[in-house]
Backbone as JSON Lines, residues from 0, in Angstrom:
{"i":0,"aa":"M","n":[51.6,-34.79,7.48],"ca":[50.88,-33.83,8.29],"c":[50.77,-32.48,7.59]}
{"i":1,"aa":"G","n":[51.8,-32.08,6.87],"ca":[51.8,-30.81,6.18],"c":[50.75,-30.76,5.08]}
{"i":2,"aa":"I","n":[50.53,-31.87,4.39],"ca":[49.52,-31.92,3.33],"c":[48.12,-31.79,3.94]}
{"i":3,"aa":"F","n":[47.91,-32.41,5.09],"ca":[46.61,-32.32,5.76],"c":[46.29,-30.87,6.13]}
{"i":4,"aa":"I","n":[47.25,-30.15,6.69],"ca":[47.04,-28.75,7.09],"c":[46.81,-27.88,5.86]}
{"i":5,"aa":"K","n":[47.61,-28.1,4.8],"ca":[47.44,-27.32,3.57],"c":[46.06,-27.58,2.95]}
{"i":6,"aa":"S","n":[45.64,-28.84,2.94],"ca":[44.32,-29.17,2.4],"c":[43.22,-28.52,3.23]}
{"i":7,"aa":"F","n":[43.37,-28.57,4.54],"ca":[42.38,-27.97,5.44],"c":[42.29,-26.46,5.21]}
{"i":8,"aa":"L","n":[43.44,-25.78,5.12],"ca":[43.45,-24.34,4.88],"c":[42.86,-24.01,3.5]}
{"i":9,"aa":"F","n":[43.2,-24.82,2.49],"ca":[42.67,-24.59,1.15],"c":[41.14,-24.73,1.14]}
{"i":10,"aa":"L","n":[40.61,-25.77,1.78],"ca":[39.16,-25.98,1.84],"c":[38.47,-24.85,2.59]}
{"i":11,"aa":"N","n":[39.06,-24.4,3.69],"ca":[38.47,-23.27,4.44],"c":[38.45,-22.01,3.59]}
{"i":12,"aa":"F","n":[39.56,-21.73,2.9],"ca":[39.63,-20.54,2.06],"c":[38.61,-20.63,0.92]}
{"i":13,"aa":"F","n":[38.51,-21.8,0.28],"ca":[37.56,-22.0,-0.81],"c":[36.12,-21.85,-0.31]}
{"i":14,"aa":"S","n":[35.82,-22.41,0.85],"ca":[34.47,-22.28,1.44],"c":[34.15,-20.83,1.74]}
{"i":15,"aa":"F","n":[35.13,-20.1,2.28],"ca":[34.95,-18.68,2.59],"c":[34.62,-17.9,1.32]}
{"i":16,"aa":"L","n":[35.33,-18.18,0.23],"ca":[35.07,-17.5,-1.04],"c":[33.67,-17.82,-1.57]}
{"i":17,"aa":"M","n":[33.26,-19.06,-1.49],"ca":[31.94,-19.46,-1.99],"c":[30.83,-18.77,-1.2]}
{"i":18,"aa":"I","n":[30.96,-18.72,0.11],"ca":[29.93,-18.08,0.95],"c":[29.84,-16.6,0.64]}
{"i":19,"aa":"N","n":[30.98,-15.93,0.51],"ca":[30.98,-14.5,0.21],"c":[30.39,-14.21,-1.16]}
{"i":20,"aa":"C","n":[30.67,-15.05,-2.14],"ca":[30.1,-14.85,-3.48],"c":[28.58,-15.0,-3.44]}
{"i":21,"aa":"A","n":[28.08,-15.99,-2.7],"ca":[26.64,-16.19,-2.59],"c":[25.99,-14.99,-1.91]}
{"i":22,"aa":"D","n":[26.61,-14.48,-0.83],"ca":[26.08,-13.3,-0.14],"c":[26.08,-12.08,-1.06]}
{"i":23,"aa":"Y","n":[27.14,-11.91,-1.85],"ca":[27.22,-10.78,-2.76],"c":[26.1,-10.84,-3.79]}
{"i":24,"aa":"K","n":[25.82,-12.05,-4.29],"ca":[24.75,-12.23,-5.27],"c":[23.4,-11.86,-4.65]}
{"i":25,"aa":"N","n":[23.13,-12.3,-3.41],"ca":[21.87,-11.97,-2.73],"c":[21.74,-10.48,-2.51]}
{"i":26,"aa":"I","n":[22.81,-9.82,-2.07],"ca":[22.77,-8.38,-1.82],"c":[22.53,-7.63,-3.12]}
{"i":27,"aa":"T","n":[23.18,-8.06,-4.2],"ca":[23.0,-7.43,-5.5],"c":[21.55,-7.57,-5.97]}
{"i":28,"aa":"Q","n":[20.95,-8.76,-5.79],"ca":[19.56,-8.95,-6.19],"c":[18.63,-8.09,-5.36]}
{"i":29,"aa":"M","n":[18.88,-7.97,-4.06],"ca":[18.04,-7.13,-3.2],"c":[18.15,-5.67,-3.61]}
{"i":30,"aa":"N","n":[19.36,-5.19,-3.91],"ca":[19.53,-3.81,-4.35],"c":[18.82,-3.57,-5.67]}
{"i":31,"aa":"Y","n":[18.89,-4.53,-6.57],"ca":[18.22,-4.4,-7.86],"c":[16.71,-4.31,-7.67]}
{"i":32,"aa":"Q","n":[16.15,-5.15,-6.78],"ca":[14.71,-5.11,-6.53],"c":[14.32,-3.78,-5.91]}
{"i":33,"aa":"N","n":[15.13,-3.25,-4.99],"ca":[14.81,-1.98,-4.34],"c":[14.91,-0.81,-5.3]}
{"i":34,"aa":"E","n":[15.82,-0.89,-6.29],"ca":[15.97,0.19,-7.26],"c":[14.74,0.3,-8.16]}
{"i":35,"aa":"N","n":[14.05,-0.82,-8.4],"ca":[12.87,-0.81,-9.27],"c":[11.65,-0.21,-8.6]}
{"i":36,"aa":"K","n":[11.69,0.02,-7.3],"ca":[10.53,0.53,-6.57],"c":[10.64,2.04,-6.43]}
{"i":37,"aa":"D","n":[9.62,2.74,-6.9],"ca":[9.57,4.19,-6.81],"c":[8.44,4.6,-5.89]}
{"i":38,"aa":"K","n":[8.72,5.58,-5.03],"ca":[7.66,6.1,-4.16],"c":[6.69,6.91,-5.0]}
{"i":39,"aa":"V","n":[5.42,6.88,-4.59],"ca":[4.36,7.55,-5.32],"c":[3.76,8.62,-4.43]}
{"i":40,"aa":"E","n":[3.56,9.81,-5.0],"ca":[2.95,10.9,-4.25],"c":[1.44,10.72,-4.22]}
{"i":41,"aa":"F","n":[0.85,11.05,-3.07],"ca":[-0.6,10.96,-2.94],"c":[-1.09,12.01,-1.96]}
{"i":42,"aa":"T","n":[-2.38,12.3,-2.06],"ca":[-3.04,13.23,-1.15],"c":[-4.29,12.54,-0.61]}
{"i":43,"aa":"E","n":[-4.47,12.63,0.7],"ca":[-5.69,12.07,1.29],"c":[-6.83,13.04,1.03]}
{"i":44,"aa":"I","n":[-7.88,12.57,0.39],"ca":[-9.02,13.41,0.03],"c":[-10.13,13.34,1.07]}
{"i":45,"aa":"R","n":[-10.46,12.13,1.48],"ca":[-11.57,11.97,2.42],"c":[-11.41,10.67,3.2]}
{"i":46,"aa":"R","n":[-11.86,10.72,4.44],"ca":[-11.81,9.56,5.33],"c":[-13.17,9.43,5.98]}
{"i":47,"aa":"L","n":[-13.76,8.25,5.92],"ca":[-15.06,8.03,6.56],"c":[-15.21,6.56,6.91]}
{"i":48,"aa":"N","n":[-16.28,6.23,7.6],"ca":[-16.56,4.86,7.97],"c":[-18.03,4.61,7.68]}
{"i":49,"aa":"L","n":[-18.28,3.77,6.69],"ca":[-19.64,3.58,6.21],"c":[-19.79,2.17,5.65]}
{"i":50,"aa":"K","n":[-20.85,1.51,6.02],"ca":[-21.13,0.18,5.48],"c":[-21.71,0.36,4.08]}
{"i":51,"aa":"T","n":[-20.99,-0.09,3.08],"ca":[-21.42,0.03,1.69],"c":[-20.85,-1.14,0.89]}
{"i":52,"aa":"D","n":[-21.28,-1.28,-0.35],"ca":[-20.88,-2.43,-1.17],"c":[-19.63,-2.17,-2.01]}
{"i":53,"aa":"L","n":[-18.75,-1.29,-1.58],"ca":[-17.51,-1.03,-2.32],"c":[-16.57,-2.23,-2.24]}
{"i":54,"aa":"K","n":[-15.74,-2.37,-3.25],"ca":[-14.71,-3.42,-3.25],"c":[-13.58,-3.0,-2.32]}
{"i":55,"aa":"E","n":[-12.61,-3.91,-2.15],"ca":[-11.46,-3.62,-1.28],"c":[-10.7,-2.38,-1.77]}
{"i":56,"aa":"Y","n":[-10.63,-2.23,-3.06],"ca":[-10.09,-0.99,-3.65],"c":[-10.79,-0.72,-4.97]}
{"i":57,"aa":"T","n":[-10.91,0.56,-5.3],"ca":[-11.55,0.99,-6.54],"c":[-10.71,2.1,-7.14]}
{"i":58,"aa":"V","n":[-10.45,2.01,-8.43],"ca":[-9.72,3.05,-9.15],"c":[-10.73,3.89,-9.91]}
{"i":59,"aa":"I","n":[-10.67,5.21,-9.73],"ca":[-11.58,6.13,-10.42],"c":[-10.74,7.09,-11.26]}
{"i":60,"aa":"T","n":[-11.03,7.12,-12.56],"ca":[-10.23,7.94,-13.47],"c":[-11.03,9.06,-14.13]}
{"i":61,"aa":"S","n":[-12.28,9.25,-13.71],"ca":[-13.09,10.29,-14.34],"c":[-13.87,11.09,-13.3]}
{"i":62,"aa":"T","n":[-14.24,12.3,-13.68],"ca":[-15.06,13.14,-12.81],"c":[-16.42,12.5,-12.6]}
{"i":63,"aa":"K","n":[-16.94,11.87,-13.63],"ca":[-18.23,11.18,-13.52],"c":[-18.15,10.08,-12.45]}
{"i":64,"aa":"G","n":[-17.05,9.33,-12.46],"ca":[-16.87,8.25,-11.49],"c":[-16.82,8.74,-10.06]}
{"i":65,"aa":"I","n":[-16.13,9.87,-9.82],"ca":[-16.04,10.39,-8.45],"c":[-17.38,10.96,-8.01]}
{"i":66,"aa":"K","n":[-18.14,11.56,-8.95],"ca":[-19.48,12.07,-8.61],"c":[-20.4,10.92,-8.2]}
{"i":67,"aa":"E","n":[-20.35,9.82,-8.95],"ca":[-21.17,8.65,-8.62],"c":[-20.79,8.08,-7.25]}
{"i":68,"aa":"L","n":[-19.5,8.05,-6.96],"ca":[-19.04,7.57,-5.65],"c":[-19.56,8.46,-4.53]}
{"i":69,"aa":"Y","n":[-19.46,9.76,-4.7],"ca":[-19.91,10.69,-3.66],"c":[-21.43,10.62,-3.46]}
{"i":70,"aa":"M","n":[-22.16,10.34,-4.53],"ca":[-23.62,10.15,-4.38],"c":[-23.9,8.91,-3.53]}
{"i":71,"aa":"K","n":[-23.1,7.86,-3.74],"ca":[-23.26,6.62,-2.99],"c":[-22.88,6.83,-1.51]}
{"i":72,"aa":"L","n":[-21.88,7.68,-1.25],"ca":[-21.39,7.9,0.11],"c":[-22.16,9.0,0.84]}
{"i":73,"aa":"N","n":[-23.04,9.7,0.15],"ca":[-23.78,10.81,0.75],"c":[-24.66,10.32,1.89]}
{"i":74,"aa":"D","n":[-24.59,11.01,3.02],"ca":[-25.39,10.67,4.2],"c":[-26.62,11.57,4.22]}
{"i":75,"aa":"S","n":[-27.8,10.97,4.13],"ca":[-29.04,11.75,4.02],"c":[-29.4,12.51,5.29]}
{"i":76,"aa":"K","n":[-28.79,12.2,6.43],"ca":[-29.14,12.92,7.66],"c":[-28.48,14.31,7.72]}
{"i":77,"aa":"Y","n":[-27.58,14.59,6.77],"ca":[-26.97,15.92,6.7],"c":[-27.52,16.66,5.49]}
{"i":78,"aa":"S","n":[-27.78,17.96,5.65],"ca":[-28.36,18.73,4.55],"c":[-27.34,19.03,3.45]}
{"i":79,"aa":"R","n":[-26.06,19.09,3.82],"ca":[-25.02,19.37,2.82],"c":[-24.16,18.13,2.62]}
{"i":80,"aa":"S","n":[-23.73,17.95,1.4],"ca":[-22.83,16.82,1.14],"c":[-21.39,17.32,1.11]}
{"i":81,"aa":"A","n":[-20.46,16.39,1.21],"ca":[-19.04,16.74,1.17],"c":[-18.69,17.27,-0.22]}
{"i":82,"aa":"P","n":[-17.76,18.23,-0.3],"ca":[-17.38,18.76,-1.62],"c":[-16.72,17.68,-2.48]}
{"i":83,"aa":"I","n":[-17.08,17.66,-3.74],"ca":[-16.54,16.67,-4.67],"c":[-15.2,17.18,-5.2]}
{"i":84,"aa":"P","n":[-14.13,16.39,-5.04],"ca":[-12.81,16.85,-5.48],"c":[-12.68,16.86,-7.01]}
{"i":85,"aa":"V","n":[-11.73,17.64,-7.48],"ca":[-11.49,17.78,-8.92],"c":[-10.36,16.84,-9.32]}
{"i":86,"aa":"L","n":[-10.54,16.19,-10.45],"ca":[-9.53,15.29,-10.99],"c":[-8.83,15.98,-12.15]}
{"i":87,"aa":"E","n":[-7.51,16.07,-12.07],"ca":[-6.74,16.72,-13.13],"c":[-5.98,15.68,-13.94]}
{"i":88,"aa":"E","n":[-5.43,16.12,-15.06],"ca":[-4.69,15.22,-15.94],"c":[-3.48,14.63,-15.2]}
{"i":89,"aa":"G","n":[-3.24,13.34,-15.4],"ca":[-2.12,12.68,-14.75],"c":[-2.42,12.26,-13.32]}
{"i":90,"aa":"E","n":[-3.69,12.26,-12.94],"ca":[-4.08,11.87,-11.58],"c":[-5.24,10.88,-11.65]}
{"i":91,"aa":"Y","n":[-5.42,10.15,-10.57],"ca":[-6.6,9.3,-10.43],"c":[-6.9,9.14,-8.95]}
{"i":92,"aa":"F","n":[-8.11,8.69,-8.66],"ca":[-8.51,8.46,-7.28],"c":[-8.42,6.97,-6.98]}
{"i":93,"aa":"L","n":[-7.95,6.66,-5.79],"ca":[-7.91,5.29,-5.3],"c":[-8.75,5.24,-4.03]}
{"i":94,"aa":"V","n":[-9.81,4.46,-4.08],"ca":[-10.71,4.32,-2.93],"c":[-10.38,3.0,-2.25]}
{"i":95,"aa":"L","n":[-9.97,3.08,-0.99],"ca":[-9.6,1.88,-0.23],"c":[-10.67,1.57,0.79]}
{"i":96,"aa":"K","n":[-11.05,0.31,0.84],"ca":[-12.01,-0.16,1.85],"c":[-11.61,-1.58,2.27]}
{"i":97,"aa":"P","n":[-10.45,-1.71,2.9],"ca":[-10.01,-3.05,3.3],"c":[-10.8,-3.57,4.5]}
{"i":98,"aa":"K","n":[-10.89,-4.87,4.61],"ca":[-11.52,-5.47,5.78],"c":[-10.5,-5.43,6.92]}
{"i":99,"aa":"L","n":[-10.94,-4.99,8.08],"ca":[-10.06,-4.92,9.24],"c":[-9.77,-6.34,9.74]}
{"i":100,"aa":"K","n":[-8.49,-6.62,10.01],"ca":[-8.09,-7.95,10.44],"c":[-7.58,-7.96,11.88]}
{"i":101,"aa":"K","n":[-6.9,-6.89,12.29],"ca":[-6.28,-6.85,13.62],"c":[-7.12,-6.1,14.65]}
{"i":102,"aa":"I","n":[-7.79,-5.05,14.22],"ca":[-8.58,-4.21,15.12],"c":[-10.04,-4.3,14.67]}
{"i":103,"aa":"K","n":[-10.93,-4.61,15.6],"ca":[-12.34,-4.81,15.22],"c":[-12.99,-3.51,14.74]}
{"i":104,"aa":"N","n":[-12.9,-2.46,15.52],"ca":[-13.49,-1.17,15.16],"c":[-12.38,-0.14,15.09]}
{"i":105,"aa":"G","n":[-11.83,0.05,13.92],"ca":[-10.7,0.96,13.78],"c":[-10.69,1.65,12.43]}
{"i":106,"aa":"D","n":[-9.51,2.13,12.09],"ca":[-9.3,2.9,10.87],"c":[-8.03,2.38,10.21]}
{"i":107,"aa":"I","n":[-7.7,2.93,9.05],"ca":[-6.45,2.56,8.39],"c":[-5.6,3.81,8.18]}
{"i":108,"aa":"E","n":[-4.3,3.6,8.13],"ca":[-3.36,4.69,7.88],"c":[-2.37,4.2,6.82]}
{"i":109,"aa":"I","n":[-2.16,5.01,5.81],"ca":[-1.24,4.65,4.73],"c":[0.19,4.85,5.21]}
{"i":110,"aa":"E","n":[1.0,3.8,5.11],"ca":[2.41,3.88,5.44],"c":[3.19,4.47,4.26]}
{"i":111,"aa":"K","n":[2.97,3.86,3.07],"ca":[3.63,4.36,1.86],"c":[2.99,3.73,0.64]}
{"i":112,"aa":"L","n":[3.19,4.38,-0.48],"ca":[2.79,3.85,-1.79],"c":[4.04,3.79,-2.63]}
{"i":113,"aa":"E","n":[4.23,2.69,-3.34],"ca":[5.37,2.6,-4.24],"c":[5.02,1.73,-5.43]}
{"i":114,"aa":"T","n":[5.64,2.05,-6.56],"ca":[5.41,1.25,-7.76],"c":[6.53,0.26,-7.92]}
{"i":115,"aa":"N","n":[6.17,-0.9,-8.43],"ca":[7.14,-1.93,-8.76],"c":[6.73,-2.45,-10.13]}
{"i":116,"aa":"G","n":[7.32,-1.86,-11.16],"ca":[6.91,-2.2,-12.52],"c":[5.52,-1.64,-12.79]}
{"i":117,"aa":"S","n":[4.58,-2.53,-13.11],"ca":[3.22,-2.08,-13.41],"c":[2.27,-2.25,-12.23]}
{"i":118,"aa":"T","n":[2.82,-2.45,-11.03],"ca":[1.99,-2.65,-9.83],"c":[2.2,-1.52,-8.84]}
{"i":119,"aa":"L","n":[1.1,-1.02,-8.3],"ca":[1.15,-0.04,-7.22],"c":[0.97,-0.8,-5.91]}
{"i":120,"aa":"N","n":[1.99,-0.78,-5.06],"ca":[1.93,-1.42,-3.76],"c":[1.47,-0.4,-2.73]}
{"i":121,"aa":"V","n":[0.39,-0.73,-2.03],"ca":[-0.17,0.14,-1.0],"c":[0.11,-0.52,0.35]}
{"i":122,"aa":"F","n":[0.95,0.11,1.16],"ca":[1.28,-0.4,2.49],"c":[0.5,0.42,3.51]}
{"i":123,"aa":"Y","n":[-0.29,-0.26,4.32],"ca":[-1.11,0.44,5.31],"c":[-1.08,-0.31,6.63]}
{"i":124,"aa":"K","n":[-1.53,0.37,7.67],"ca":[-1.66,-0.31,8.96],"c":[-3.01,0.05,9.55]}
{"i":125,"aa":"E","n":[-3.5,-0.84,10.39],"ca":[-4.76,-0.6,11.09],"c":[-4.45,0.18,12.36]}
{"i":126,"aa":"I","n":[-5.27,1.19,12.63],"ca":[-5.06,2.01,13.82],"c":[-6.36,2.13,14.61]}
{"i":127,"aa":"E","n":[-6.2,2.42,15.88],"ca":[-7.37,2.63,16.75],"c":[-7.98,3.99,16.42]}
{"i":128,"aa":"N","n":[-9.31,4.05,16.49],"ca":[-10.02,5.3,16.3],"c":[-11.15,5.33,17.32]}
{"i":129,"aa":"Q","n":[-11.02,6.23,18.28],"ca":[-11.97,6.31,19.39],"c":[-13.41,6.47,18.9]}
{"i":130,"aa":"E","n":[-13.6,7.36,17.94],"ca":[-14.95,7.62,17.42],"c":[-15.56,6.35,16.81]}
{"i":131,"aa":"Y","n":[-14.77,5.64,15.99],"ca":[-15.26,4.43,15.35],"c":[-15.53,3.34,16.38]}
{"i":132,"aa":"T","n":[-14.7,3.28,17.43],"ca":[-14.9,2.29,18.49],"c":[-16.19,2.55,19.25]}
{"i":133,"aa":"E","n":[-16.43,3.83,19.6],"ca":[-17.66,4.19,20.32],"c":[-18.91,3.87,19.51]}
{"i":134,"aa":"K","n":[-18.84,4.1,18.21],"ca":[-20.01,3.87,17.35],"c":[-20.04,2.45,16.77]}
{"i":135,"aa":"K","n":[-19.03,1.63,17.16],"ca":[-18.91,0.25,16.68],"c":[-18.9,0.17,15.15]}
{"i":136,"aa":"Q","n":[-18.11,1.04,14.54],"ca":[-17.99,1.06,13.08],"c":[-16.72,0.31,12.67]}
{"i":137,"aa":"S","n":[-16.87,-0.54,11.68],"ca":[-15.73,-1.35,11.25],"c":[-15.56,-1.38,9.73]}
{"i":138,"aa":"D","n":[-15.97,-0.32,9.07],"ca":[-15.88,-0.25,7.61],"c":[-15.18,1.04,7.16]}
{"i":139,"aa":"P","n":[-13.87,1.18,7.46],"ca":[-13.19,2.42,7.07],"c":[-13.05,2.54,5.55]}
{"i":140,"aa":"I","n":[-13.22,3.76,5.08],"ca":[-13.05,4.08,3.66],"c":[-12.08,5.24,3.58]}
{"i":141,"aa":"L","n":[-11.11,5.13,2.7],"ca":[-10.12,6.18,2.52],"c":[-10.01,6.48,1.03]}
{"i":142,"aa":"I","n":[-10.17,7.76,0.68],"ca":[-10.07,8.18,-0.73],"c":[-8.76,8.94,-0.89]}
{"i":143,"aa":"L","n":[-7.93,8.46,-1.81],"ca":[-6.63,9.07,-2.09],"c":[-6.6,9.59,-3.52]}
{"i":144,"aa":"K","n":[-5.89,10.7,-3.71],"ca":[-5.62,11.19,-5.06],"c":[-4.16,10.83,-5.35]}
{"i":145,"aa":"I","n":[-3.94,10.07,-6.41],"ca":[-2.61,9.59,-6.78],"c":[-2.12,10.39,-7.97]}
{"i":146,"aa":"M","n":[-0.88,10.89,-7.86],"ca":[-0.28,11.65,-8.95],"c":[0.53,10.7,-9.84]}
{"i":147,"aa":"D","n":[-0.19,9.95,-10.67],"ca":[0.44,8.95,-11.53],"c":[-0.64,8.38,-12.43]}
{"i":148,"aa":"S","n":[-0.28,7.43,-13.27],"ca":[-1.3,6.77,-14.09],"c":[-1.71,5.48,-13.39]}
{"i":149,"aa":"P","n":[-2.96,5.03,-13.59],"ca":[-3.45,3.84,-12.89],"c":[-2.62,2.59,-13.19]}
{"i":150,"aa":"K","n":[-2.48,1.77,-12.18],"ca":[-1.73,0.53,-12.29],"c":[-2.5,-0.58,-11.59]}
{"i":151,"aa":"K","n":[-1.97,-1.79,-11.69],"ca":[-2.51,-2.91,-10.92],"c":[-2.22,-2.61,-9.44]}
{"i":152,"aa":"I","n":[-3.19,-2.87,-8.56],"ca":[-3.08,-2.51,-7.15],"c":[-2.83,-3.75,-6.3]}
{"i":153,"aa":"K","n":[-1.93,-3.61,-5.31],"ca":[-1.69,-4.68,-4.34],"c":[-1.69,-4.06,-2.96]}
{"i":154,"aa":"L","n":[-2.63,-4.51,-2.09],"ca":[-2.72,-4.0,-0.72],"c":[-1.92,-4.91,0.21]}
{"i":155,"aa":"T","n":[-1.12,-4.28,1.1],"ca":[-0.32,-5.03,2.06],"c":[-0.49,-4.4,3.43]}
{"i":156,"aa":"I","n":[-0.93,-5.21,4.4],"ca":[-1.09,-4.71,5.77],"c":[0.23,-4.9,6.5]}
{"i":157,"aa":"K","n":[0.58,-3.92,7.32],"ca":[1.82,-4.0,8.09],"c":[1.51,-4.23,9.54]}
């Protein structure tokens, strides 16, 4: 009987050690993955809702590129166009035009931007917008100025 109890206690102790080691390894991997992610500073430049042929996201790295974009976004029913922002060294523009999935006529809001190696992760959520709902607009466009060098972009809805 004593050998049975000792064996049982030994197996329980060994199982406990194995489970804790596996958990420690998972926690260490999660911490390592989180350490590689850096938050990215950005400024919202312009927000509008317009049906146009833009891609889900566009990276603009030149003044010429932003001028061409603003010409495309210009609304002819207004006599003045929106001011064209200035691009400085170490910055680029990111134009987001995701397809709405949860809200039919809404807008998007950036939760956070972070880099993971050579990828810029853009986390956003869809939000209600009374004006867009009244006008039945479902093509939100958001122009951001990113203080970093361009990277591969990954959009994630929350």
